[in-house]
N, CA, C and O atoms as a GROMACS GRO file, in nm:
protein
  296
    1MET      N    1  10.095   1.991   1.471
    1MET     CA    2  10.073   2.064   1.594
    1MET      C    3  10.181   2.171   1.606
    1MET      O    4  10.300   2.140   1.609
    2LYS      N    5  10.140   2.295   1.612
    2LYS     CA    6  10.235   2.406   1.623
    2LYS      C    7  10.292   2.418   1.762
    2LYS      O    8  10.414   2.424   1.781
    3ARG      N    9  10.206   2.422   1.857
    3ARG     CA   10  10.248   2.448   1.994
    3ARG      C   11  10.222   2.324   2.080
    3ARG      O   12  10.116   2.261   2.069
    4GLY      N   13  10.317   2.290   2.165
    4GLY     CA   14  10.300   2.174   2.251
    4GLY      C   15  10.203   2.202   2.364
    4GLY      O   16  10.192   2.314   2.413
    5TRP      N   17  10.133   2.098   2.406
    5TRP     CA   18  10.042   2.111   2.519
    5TRP      C   19  10.120   2.119   2.649
    5TRP      O   20  10.076   2.185   2.744
    6PHE      N   21  10.235   2.054   2.654
    6PHE     CA   22  10.319   2.052   2.772
    6PHE      C   23  10.460   2.093   2.734
    6PHE      O   24  10.506   2.065   2.623
    7GLY      N   25  10.528   2.158   2.827
    7GLY     CA   26  10.666   2.199   2.806
    7GLY      C   27  10.744   2.180   2.934
    7GLY      O   28  10.688   2.136   3.034
    8PRO      N   29  10.872   2.213   2.932
    8PRO     CA   30  10.952   2.196   3.054
    8PRO      C   31  10.908   2.293   3.162
    8PRO      O   32  10.866   2.406   3.134
    9LYS      N   33  10.919   2.248   3.286
    9LYS     CA   34  10.887   2.335   3.399
    9LYS      C   35  10.988   2.448   3.407
    9LYS      O   36  11.100   2.437   3.358
   10VAL      N   37  10.945   2.557   3.468
   10VAL     CA   38  11.035   2.671   3.486
   10VAL      C   39  11.146   2.634   3.584
   10VAL      O   40  11.262   2.665   3.561
   11PHE      N   41  11.109   2.569   3.694
   11PHE     CA   42  11.205   2.525   3.795
   11PHE      C   43  11.191   2.375   3.814
   11PHE      O   44  11.079   2.324   3.824
   12GLY      N   45  11.301   2.304   3.818
   12GLY     CA   46  11.298   2.160   3.844
   12GLY      C   47  11.278   2.078   3.719
   12GLY      O   48  11.285   2.129   3.607
   13TRP      N   49  11.253   1.948   3.740
   13TRP     CA   50  11.235   1.854   3.631
   13TRP      C   51  11.087   1.830   3.609
   13TRP      O   52  11.005   1.852   3.698
   14GLY      N   53  11.054   1.785   3.491
   14GLY     CA   54  10.917   1.746   3.463
   14GLY      C   55  10.853   1.832   3.356
   14GLY      O   56  10.920   1.913   3.291
   15ALA      N   57  10.724   1.814   3.340
   15ALA     CA   58  10.648   1.887   3.240
   15ALA      C   59  10.540   1.969   3.308
   15ALA      O   60  10.491   1.934   3.415
   16SER      N   61  10.506   2.079   3.243
   16SER     CA   62  10.403   2.168   3.294
   16SER      C   63  10.311   2.204   3.178
   16SER      O   64  10.357   2.215   3.064
   17PRO      N   65  10.181   2.223   3.204
   17PRO     CA   66  10.092   2.262   3.094
   17PRO      C   67  10.137   2.394   3.032
   17PRO      O   68  10.167   2.490   3.104
   18ALA      N   69  10.140   2.398   2.898
   18ALA     CA   70  10.185   2.517   2.828
   18ALA      C   71  10.074   2.580   2.745
   18ALA      O   72  10.095   2.685   2.684
   19SER      N   73   9.956   2.519   2.742
   19SER     CA   74   9.844   2.573   2.665
   19SER      C   75   9.714   2.531   2.734
   19SER      O   76   9.715   2.456   2.831
   20TRP      N   77   9.604   2.582   2.681
   20TRP     CA   78   9.476   2.546   2.742
   20TRP      C   79   9.448   2.397   2.726
   20TRP      O   80   9.379   2.338   2.809
   21GLN      N   81   9.499   2.335   2.620
   21GLN     CA   82   9.479   2.192   2.602
   21GLN      C   83   9.552   2.112   2.710
   21GLN      O   84   9.502   2.011   2.758
   22GLY      N   85   9.670   2.159   2.748
   22GLY     CA   86   9.744   2.093   2.856
   22GLY      C   87   9.672   2.105   2.989
   22GLY      O   88   9.667   2.010   3.068
   23TRP      N   89   9.617   2.224   3.014
   23TRP     CA   90   9.540   2.242   3.138
   23TRP      C   91   9.414   2.156   3.136
   23TRP      O   92   9.376   2.100   3.240
   24ALA      N   93   9.348   2.145   3.022
   24ALA     CA   94   9.229   2.061   3.011
   24ALA      C   95   9.264   1.914   3.034
   24ALA      O   96   9.192   1.844   3.103
   25ALA      N   97   9.375   1.868   2.976
   25ALA     CA   98   9.418   1.730   2.996
   25ALA      C   99   9.451   1.704   3.143
   25ALA      O  100   9.420   1.597   3.196
   26THR      N  101   9.513   1.801   3.209
   26THR     CA  102   9.543   1.786   3.351
   26THR      C  103   9.415   1.779   3.434
   26THR      O  104   9.405   1.700   3.527
   27GLY      N  105   9.317   1.863   3.400
   27GLY     CA  106   9.188   1.860   3.469
   27GLY      C  107   9.116   1.727   3.451
   27GLY      O  108   9.059   1.674   3.546
   28VAL      N  109   9.118   1.675   3.328
   28VAL     CA  110   9.054   1.545   3.302
   28VAL      C  111   9.125   1.435   3.380
   28VAL      O  112   9.060   1.345   3.432
   29PHE      N  113   9.258   1.443   3.389
   29PHE     CA  114   9.334   1.345   3.466
   29PHE      C  115   9.293   1.349   3.614
   29PHE      O  116   9.271   1.244   3.675
   30ILE      N  117   9.282   1.469   3.671
   30ILE     CA  118   9.243   1.481   3.812
   30ILE      C  119   9.103   1.427   3.834
   30ILE      O  120   9.078   1.354   3.930
   31LEU      N  121   9.010   1.462   3.745
   31LEU     CA  122   8.873   1.411   3.757
   31LEU      C  123   8.868   1.259   3.744
   31LEU      O  124   8.792   1.193   3.815
   32ALA      N  125   8.947   1.203   3.654
   32ALA     CA  126   8.950   1.057   3.637
   32ALA      C  127   9.006   0.988   3.761
   32ALA      O  128   8.958   0.882   3.801
   33MET      N  129   9.109   1.047   3.823
   33MET     CA  130   9.164   0.988   3.945
   33MET      C  131   9.063   0.995   4.060
   33MET      O  132   9.049   0.900   4.137
   34VAL      N  133   8.992   1.106   4.071
   34VAL     CA  134   8.889   1.118   4.175
   34VAL      C  135   8.777   1.018   4.148
   34VAL      O  136   8.726   0.955   4.241
   35ALA      N  137   8.737   1.004   4.022
   35ALA     CA  138   8.629   0.911   3.988
   35ALA      C  139   8.668   0.767   4.019
   35ALA      O  140   8.584   0.691   4.068
   36THR      N  141   8.792   0.728   3.993
   36THR     CA  142   8.832   0.591   4.026
   36THR      C  143   8.832   0.570   4.177
   36THR      O  144   8.806   0.459   4.224
   37GLY      N  145   8.861   0.675   4.252
   37GLY     CA  146   8.856   0.663   4.397
   37GLY      C  147   8.715   0.651   4.451
   37GLY      O  148   8.692   0.585   4.552
   38LEU      N  149   8.620   0.714   4.383
   38LEU     CA  150   8.481   0.708   4.427
   38LEU      C  151   8.411   0.580   4.383
   38LEU      O  152   8.326   0.528   4.454
   39VAL      N  153   8.448   0.529   4.266
   39VAL     CA  154   8.380   0.412   4.211
   39VAL      C  155   8.436   0.283   4.269
   39VAL      O  156   8.360   0.192   4.302
   40GLN      N  157   8.567   0.273   4.282
   40GLN     CA  158   8.631   0.150   4.329
   40GLN      C  159   8.670   0.165   4.476
   40GLN      O  160   8.706   0.275   4.519
   41PRO      N  161   8.664   0.057   4.553
   41PRO     CA  162   8.716   0.063   4.689
   41PRO      C  163   8.866   0.093   4.687
   41PRO      O  164   8.939   0.040   4.603
   42SER      N  165   8.911   0.176   4.779
   42SER     CA  166   9.048   0.225   4.774
   42SER      C  167   9.154   0.119   4.798
   42SER      O  168   9.269   0.137   4.758
   43ASP      N  169   9.119   0.008   4.861
   43ASP     CA  170   9.219  -0.093   4.891
   43ASP      C  171   9.213  -0.213   4.796
   43ASP      O  172   9.288  -0.308   4.813
   44GLY      N  173   9.125  -0.209   4.697
   44GLY     CA  174   9.111  -0.322   4.605
   44GLY      C  175   9.214  -0.319   4.493
   44GLY      O  176   9.264  -0.214   4.455
   45LEU      N  177   9.243  -0.437   4.442
   45LEU     CA  178   9.338  -0.449   4.332
   45LEU      C  179   9.286  -0.381   4.206
   45LEU      O  180   9.363  -0.322   4.130
   46VAL      N  181   9.155  -0.388   4.184
   46VAL     CA  182   9.096  -0.326   4.065
   46VAL      C  183   9.115  -0.175   4.069
   46VAL      O  184   9.138  -0.113   3.965
   47ALA      N  185   9.106  -0.114   4.187
   47ALA     CA  186   9.126   0.030   4.200
   47ALA      C  187   9.269   0.068   4.165
   47ALA      O  188   9.292   0.168   4.097
   48TRP      N  189   9.365  -0.010   4.209
   48TRP     CA  190   9.505   0.018   4.177
   48TRP      C  191   9.531   0.004   4.028
   48TRP      O  192   9.604   0.083   3.970
   49ILE      N  193   9.471  -0.097   3.966
   49ILE     CA  194   9.487  -0.116   3.822
   49ILE      C  195   9.423   0.000   3.746
   49ILE      O  196   9.481   0.050   3.650
   50ALA      N  197   9.304   0.042   3.788
   50ALA     CA  198   9.235   0.153   3.722
   50ALA      C  199   9.317   0.282   3.733
   50ALA      O  200   9.329   0.356   3.635
   51ARG      N  201   9.371   0.308   3.850
   51ARG     CA  202   9.455   0.428   3.867
   51ARG      C  203   9.581   0.419   3.783
   51ARG      O  204   9.626   0.519   3.728
   52GLY      N  205   9.639   0.301   3.774
   52GLY     CA  206   9.758   0.282   3.691
   52GLY      C  207   9.729   0.306   3.544
   52GLY      O  208   9.811   0.365   3.473
   53VAL      N  209   9.613   0.262   3.497
   53VAL     CA  210   9.575   0.284   3.358
   53VAL      C  211   9.554   0.433   3.333
   53VAL      O  212   9.600   0.485   3.231
   54VAL      N  213   9.485   0.502   3.424
   54VAL     CA  214   9.463   0.647   3.408
   54VAL      C  215   9.597   0.720   3.406
   54VAL      O  216   9.618   0.808   3.323
   55LEU      N  217   9.687   0.684   3.495
   55LEU     CA  218   9.819   0.748   3.498
   55LEU      C  219   9.899   0.719   3.371
   55LEU      O  220   9.963   0.809   3.317
   56ALA      N  221   9.895   0.596   3.323
   56ALA     CA  222   9.968   0.561   3.201
   56ALA      C  223   9.915   0.638   3.080
   56ALA      O  224   9.993   0.684   2.997
   57VAL      N  225   9.783   0.652   3.071
   57VAL     CA  226   9.725   0.728   2.960
   57VAL      C  227   9.768   0.874   2.968
   57VAL      O  228   9.803   0.934   2.866
   58PHE      N  229   9.764   0.932   3.088
   58PHE     CA  230   9.803   1.072   3.103
   58PHE      C  231   9.951   1.093   3.068
   58PHE      O  232   9.986   1.191   3.002
   59LEU      N  233  10.037   1.003   3.113
   59LEU     CA  234  10.179   1.014   3.079
   59LEU      C  235  10.201   0.996   2.928
   59LEU      O  236  10.290   1.058   2.871
   60GLY      N  237  10.119   0.913   2.866
   60GLY     CA  238  10.126   0.899   2.721
   60GLY      C  239  10.086   1.027   2.649
   60GLY      O  240  10.148   1.065   2.550
   61VAL      N  241   9.982   1.093   2.699
   61VAL     CA  242   9.941   1.222   2.640
   61VAL      C  243  10.053   1.324   2.655
   61VAL      O  244  10.082   1.399   2.561
   62ILE      N  245  10.115   1.328   2.771
   62ILE     CA  246  10.227   1.422   2.790
   62ILE      C  247  10.340   1.390   2.693
   62ILE      O  248  10.396   1.481   2.632
   63ALA      N  249  10.374   1.263   2.678
   63ALA     CA  250  10.485   1.225   2.590
   63ALA      C  251  10.456   1.262   2.445
   63ALA      O  252  10.547   1.304   2.373
   64VAL      N  253  10.332   1.246   2.401
   64VAL     CA  254  10.298   1.274   2.263
   64VAL      C  255  10.291   1.425   2.236
   64VAL      O  256  10.325   1.469   2.126
   65THR      N  257  10.248   1.503   2.334
   65THR     CA  258  10.225   1.645   2.311
   65THR      C  259  10.332   1.735   2.371
   65THR      O  260  10.315   1.857   2.376
   66TYR      N  261  10.442   1.678   2.417
   66TYR     CA  262  10.549   1.756   2.481
   66TYR      C  263  10.637   1.822   2.375
   66TYR      O  264  10.674   1.760   2.275
   67ARG      N  265  10.668   1.947   2.397
   67ARG     CA  266  10.764   2.018   2.311
   67ARG      C  267  10.863   2.090   2.402
   67ARG      O  268  10.824   2.161   2.495
   68SER      N  269  10.990   2.073   2.375
   68SER     CA  270  11.092   2.132   2.461
   68SER      C  271  11.099   2.283   2.447
   68SER      O  272  11.152   2.350   2.535
   69ASP      N  273  11.046   2.337   2.339
   69ASP     CA  274  11.050   2.482   2.321
   69ASP      C  275  10.918   2.550   2.358
   69ASP      O  276  10.903   2.670   2.336
   70ALA      N  277  10.822   2.475   2.414
   70ALA     CA  278  10.695   2.533   2.455
   70ALA      C  279  10.716   2.619   2.580
   70ALA      O  280  10.790   2.580   2.670
   71ARG      N  281  10.652   2.732   2.584
   71ARG     CA  282  10.664   2.820   2.700
   71ARG      C  283  10.565   2.779   2.807
   71ARG      O  284  10.449   2.748   2.779
   72THR      N  285  10.611   2.780   2.930
   72THR     CA  286  10.522   2.757   3.043
   72THR      C  287  10.524   2.881   3.131
   72THR      O  288  10.623   2.955   3.137
   73SER      N  289  10.414   2.902   3.199
   73SER     CA  290  10.406   3.019   3.286
   73SER      C  291  10.414   2.976   3.431
   73SER      O  292  10.393   2.859   3.462
   74LEU      N  293  10.445   3.069   3.518
   74LEU     CA  294  10.456   3.037   3.659
   74LEU      C  295  10.321   3.020   3.721
   74LEU      O  296  10.311   2.992   3.840
   0.00000   0.00000   0.00000
C-alpha cells in the first residue's frame, strides 16, 4: 500500500481520512452504526454489542491503514 487511508489530523489528536478509501470506510462505518440503530432496539444489550463490534472493526481498519506521513485535508 503506497498511500495510507488515514493519517494524522491537521489539528488535535486522532486520525482523519486521507484518501477516497478512507472516506468510503468512514461512510460504511456511519451506515453500519445507523443500521444497528434501526435493526436493534436502542436499549438492548444486543444493540450495544453490535455497535461495539462495528466500532472495533472500524478502529481495526484505521490501525491497519494508518500512515503517519499521509496527507489530510481540511
